[in-house]
Every structure is written in C-alpha cells, then in structure tokens.
VOKOL-593580 format. One record per atom (N, C-alpha, C, CB): x, y, z; atom name. Coordinates in steps of 0.02 Angstrom, whole numbers. Glycine has a CB too. Layout:
BEGIN
NODE        X        Y        Z   zalum
NODE        X        Y        Z      CA
...
end
This chain:
BEGIN
NODE        X        Y        Z   zalum
NODE     2640      977     1201       N
NODE     2579      982     1161      CA
NODE     2569     1055     1140       C
NODE     2519      957     1201      CB
NODE     2544     1098     1183       N
NODE     2534     1168     1166      CA
NODE     2588     1209     1200       C
NODE     2462     1193     1188      CB
NODE     2620     1251     1161       N
NODE     2673     1293     1190      CA
NODE     2665     1365     1168       C
NODE     2742     1266     1170      CB
NODE     2711     1407     1190       N
NODE     2707     1478     1175      CA
NODE     2707     1493     1101       C
NODE     2764     1514     1209      CB
NODE     2743     1453     1062       N
NODE     2746     1465      990      CA
NODE     2677     1457      958       C
NODE     2796     1418      957      CB
NODE     2636     1412      984       N
NODE     2568     1405      957      CA
NODE     2527     1468      971       C
NODE     2533     1343      989      CB
NODE     2534     1496     1030       N
NODE     2497     1557     1048      CA
NODE     2520     1614     1003       C
NODE     2507     1576     1122      CB
NODE     2585     1621      993       N
NODE     2611     1674      950      CA
NODE     2589     1664      877       C
NODE     2689     1676      954      CB
NODE     2590     1602      854       N
NODE     2569     1588      786      CA
NODE     2495     1607      776       C
NODE     2579     1513      769      CB
NODE     2454     1592      826       N
NODE     2384     1611      821      CA
NODE     2376     1686      820       C
NODE     2345     1581      881      CB
NODE     2413     1722      861       N
NODE     2410     1795      861      CA
NODE     2432     1823      794       C
NODE     2453     1824      917      CB
NODE     2481     1792      763       N
NODE     2508     1816      699      CA
NODE     2466     1795      639       C
NODE     2578     1790      690      CB
NODE     2416     1754      651       N
NODE     2376     1727      595      CA
NODE     2340     1782      556       C
NODE     2324     1678      622      CB
NODE     2323     1836      588       N
NODE     2291     1892      553      CA
NODE     2216     1886      546       C
NODE     2320     1898      486      CB
NODE     2190     1827      535       N
NODE     2118     1816      527      CA
NODE     2088     1798      594       C
NODE     2104     1760      474      CB
NODE     2040     1836      617       N
NODE     2009     1823      682      CA
NODE     1975     1755      687       C
NODE     1959     1877      699      CB
NODE     1960     1724      630       N
NODE     1928     1659      630      CA
NODE     1979     1601      627       C
NODE     1881     1653      571      CB
NODE     2043     1617      621       N
NODE     2094     1565      626      CA
NODE     2088     1536      696       C
NODE     2167     1593      612      CB
NODE     2106     1472      704       N
NODE     2096     1440      768      CA
NODE     2154     1393      786       C
NODE     2031     1401      768      CB
NODE     2163     1386      851       N
NODE     2209     1335      877      CA
NODE     2167     1272      887       C
NODE     2244     1359      944      CB
NODE     2187     1219      853       N
NODE     2149     1157      857      CA
NODE     2194     1101      881       C
NODE     2118     1139      789      CB
NODE     2163     1049      906       N
NODE     2198      987      924      CA
NODE     2172      932      878       C
NODE     2188      969      999      CB
NODE     2219      898      847       N
NODE     2202      843      802      CA
NODE     2252      787      813       C
NODE     2201      866      728      CB
NODE     2226      731      835       N
NODE     2268      673      848      CA
NODE     2325      689      896       C
NODE     2297      645      783      CB
NODE     2309      729      947       N
NODE     2357      746      999      CA
NODE     2406      801      981       C
NODE     2395      687     1016      CB
NODE     2398      831      923       N
NODE     2444      885      902      CA
NODE     2406      950      897       C
NODE     2476      868      833      CB
NODE     2438     1003      921       N
NODE     2410     1070      916      CA
NODE     2432     1101      851       C
NODE     2432     1114      977      CB
NODE     2384     1135      818       N
NODE     2398     1168      755      CA
NODE     2356     1231      749       C
NODE     2385     1121      695      CB
NODE     2384     1282      717       N
NODE     2345     1341      701      CA
NODE     2320     1332      630       C
NODE     2388     1408      708      CB
NODE     2255     1340      622       N
NODE     2223     1323      558      CA
NODE     2180     1383      535       C
NODE     2179     1260      566      CB
NODE     2187     1398      471       N
NODE     2146     1451      440      CA
NODE     2074     1426      435       C
NODE     2173     1470      369      CB
NODE     2025     1472      435       N
NODE     1955     1451      432      CA
NODE     1939     1407      371       C
NODE     1910     1513      431      CB
NODE     1968     1423      314       N
NODE     1954     1383      254      CA
NODE     1980     1311      261       C
NODE     1986     1416      193      CB
NODE     2034     1302      297       N
NODE     2062     1235      307      CA
NODE     2021     1195      358       C
NODE     2135     1239      329      CB
NODE     1994     1229      408       N
NODE     1957     1195      461      CA
NODE     1899     1155      435       C
NODE     1932     1244      512      CB
NODE     1870     1177      380       N
NODE     1812     1143      351      CA
NODE     1833     1084      307       C
NODE     1771     1192      310      CB
NODE     1897     1075      297       N
NODE     1919     1021      252      CA
NODE     1919      953      288       C
NODE     1990     1037      226      CB
NODE     1921      901      247       N
NODE     1923      833      274      CA
NODE     1985      821      318       C
NODE     1922      782      217      CB
NODE     2039      856      303       N
NODE     2101      847      341      CA
NODE     2093      865      415       C
NODE     2156      889      310      CB
NODE     2046      909      429       N
NODE     2036      931      499      CA
NODE     1970      908      528       C
NODE     2039     1007      502      CB
NODE     1938      860      496       N
NODE     1876      831      522      CA
NODE     1891      800      590       C
NODE     1845      778      472      CB
NODE     1853      817      640       N
NODE     1862      789      707      CA
NODE     1910      828      751       C
NODE     1886      720      701      CB
NODE     1939      881      724       N
NODE     1984      922      764      CA
NODE     1945      960      818       C
NODE     2024      972      719      CB
NODE     1974      965      878       N
NODE     1944     1002      932      CA
NODE     1970     1074      930       C
NODE     1959      969     1002      CB
NODE     1924     1122      922       N
NODE     1943     1192      921      CA
NODE     1949     1217      993       C
NODE     1891     1235      881      CB
NODE     2009     1241     1010       N
NODE     2020     1267     1077      CA
NODE     2005     1342     1082       C
NODE     2091     1254     1099      CB
NODE     2028     1379     1031       N
NODE     2022     1452     1037      CA
NODE     2033     1483      968       C
NODE     2073     1479     1088      CB
NODE     1991     1532      951       N
NODE     2002     1570      889      CA
NODE     2047     1630      904       C
NODE     1934     1593      858      CB
NODE     2075     1658      852       N
NODE     2117     1717      861      CA
NODE     2075     1774      890       C
NODE     2149     1739      794      CB
NODE     2014     1783      866       N
NODE     1971     1836      891      CA
NODE     1957     1828      965       C
NODE     1905     1838      853      CB
NODE     1943     1767      987       N
NODE     1932     1754     1058      CA
NODE     1995     1766     1099       C
NODE     1907     1682     1069      CB
NODE     2052     1747     1071       N
NODE     2116     1757     1105      CA
NODE     2129     1831     1116       C
NODE     2173     1725     1066      CB
NODE     2123     1871     1064       N
NODE     2134     1943     1070      CA
NODE     2084     1974     1119       C
NODE     2130     1977     1001      CB
NODE     2022     1952     1115       N
NODE     1971     1977     1161      CA
NODE     1987     1959     1234       C
NODE     1904     1949     1143      CB
NODE     2011     1900     1244       N
NODE     2028     1877     1311      CA
NODE     2088     1916     1340       C
NODE     2043     1802     1311      CB
NODE     2138     1927     1296       N
NODE     2198     1963     1318      CA
NODE     2189     2038     1319       C
NODE     2256     1945     1273      CB
NODE     2144     2063     1277       N
NODE     2134     2136     1273      CA
NODE     2185     2169     1228       C
NODE     2136     2166     1341      CB
NODE     2227     2130     1194       N
NODE     2279     2157     1150      CA
NODE     2302     2102     1102       C
NODE     2339     2184     1191      CB
NODE     2328     2124     1045       N
NODE     2357     2075      998      CA
NODE     2432     2071     1007       C
NODE     2339     2094      925      CB
NODE     2459     2109     1055       N
NODE     2531     2108     1069      CA
NODE     2543     2097     1144       C
NODE     2564     2175     1046      CB
NODE     2526     2038     1169       N
NODE     2534     2025     1241      CA
NODE     2608     2019     1261       C
NODE     2497     1960     1260      CB
NODE     2619     2024     1325       N
NODE     2687     2016     1351      CA
NODE     2707     1942     1349       C
NODE     2692     2043     1424      CB
NODE     2771     1929     1356       N
NODE     2795     1860     1358      CA
NODE     2763     1822     1415       C
NODE     2871     1858     1364      CB
NODE     2754     1855     1471       N
NODE     2723     1823     1530      CA
NODE     2651     1802     1514       C
NODE     2724     1871     1590      CB
NODE     2613     1846     1481       N
NODE     2544     1830     1463      CA
NODE     2541     1771     1414       C
NODE     2509     1891     1432      CB
NODE     2587     1769     1367       N
NODE     2589     1714     1319      CA
NODE     2605     1648     1355       C
NODE     2642     1727     1264      CB
NODE     2653     1649     1401       N
NODE     2670     1588     1439      CA
NODE     2611     1565     1480       C
NODE     2731     1601     1486      CB
NODE     2578     1611     1513       N
NODE     2521     1594     1555      CA
NODE     2465     1564     1513       C
NODE     2496     1656     1592      CB
NODE     2451     1594     1456       N
NODE     2398     1568     1414      CA
NODE     2415     1499     1386       C
NODE     2384     1617     1356      CB
NODE     2477     1489     1367       N
NODE     2498     1423     1342      CA
NODE     2488     1370     1396       C
NODE     2572     1424     1319      CB
NODE     2504     1386     1457       N
NODE     2493     1340     1513      CA
NODE     2419     1325     1522       C
NODE     2523     1368     1578      CB
NODE     2378     1376     1519       N
NODE     2305     1368     1526      CA
NODE     2278     1324     1470       C
NODE     2270     1436     1526      CB
NODE     2301     1335     1409       N
NODE     2277     1295     1353      CA
NODE     2299     1222     1358       C
NODE     2302     1325     1287      CB
NODE     2360     1210     1383       N
NODE     2383     1141     1394      CA
NODE     2338     1106     1445       C
NODE     2456     1141     1419      CB
NODE     2319     1142     1497       N
NODE     2275     1114     1548      CA
NODE     2206     1099     1518       C
NODE     2268     1163     1607      CB
NODE     2180     1145     1478       N
NODE     2115     1134     1445      CA
NODE     2118     1072     1402       C
NODE     2095     1195     1402      CB
NODE     2171     1066     1363       N
NODE     2178     1008     1319      CA
NODE     2181      943     1359       C
NODE     2240     1014     1275      CB
NODE     2216      943     1414       N
NODE     2221      883     1456      CA
NODE     2153      866     1485       C
NODE     2272      894     1512      CB
NODE     2114      916     1504       N
NODE     2049      904     1535      CA
NODE     1999      875     1485       C
NODE     2022      967     1564      CB
NODE     2006      893     1421       N
NODE     1959      865     1373      CA
NODE     1985      799     1344       C
NODE     1946      914     1316      CB
NODE     2044      780     1367       N
NODE     2071      715     1348      CA
NODE     2104      714     1280       C
NODE     2017      666     1348      CB
NODE     2125      772     1257       N
NODE     2157      774     1191      CA
NODE     2232      763     1196       C
NODE     2144      840     1157      CB
end
C-alpha cells in the first residue's frame, strides 16, 4: 500500500499543500488543485508535504527516516481501515 517511494514523491512534490491520500485502497500523492476534483472525492488525506517536512525537520531525510515513516503511514492506513 504505502511505501518509501510515496514518501519520497511527497517530499519531491514541492508544494507544501500536496498530500499523500488513500483512495480505494491505493496511496497517491496529489496536488492541492487535484484534491478538490471529483476524481479524489472521498480520498482520505494522510499527510501533507508541509506536515511531513515539519515532522521530519528536513526536506532531505535519511533513507532510514523514510523507511520508518513509510511503515508508520502503512500502520495509520490500516488503523483507519483504508
């Protein structure tokens, strides 16, 4: 479901309002303008890029930090039933 590439994609998004969302069991990084579209109606927002950078304290985390965060996000998604 959520893996390290999703975390890296979110970090690379550039826009702090870009978000990692879950839609129909799939994780996707979505730009703010797309999130408001019908295509993403009902998507669960897990984390924005701004929140991610704030949580990590950097926009260039180590591989270990990325792995750890991906694991945490997978757990979060499982707990909300996505």
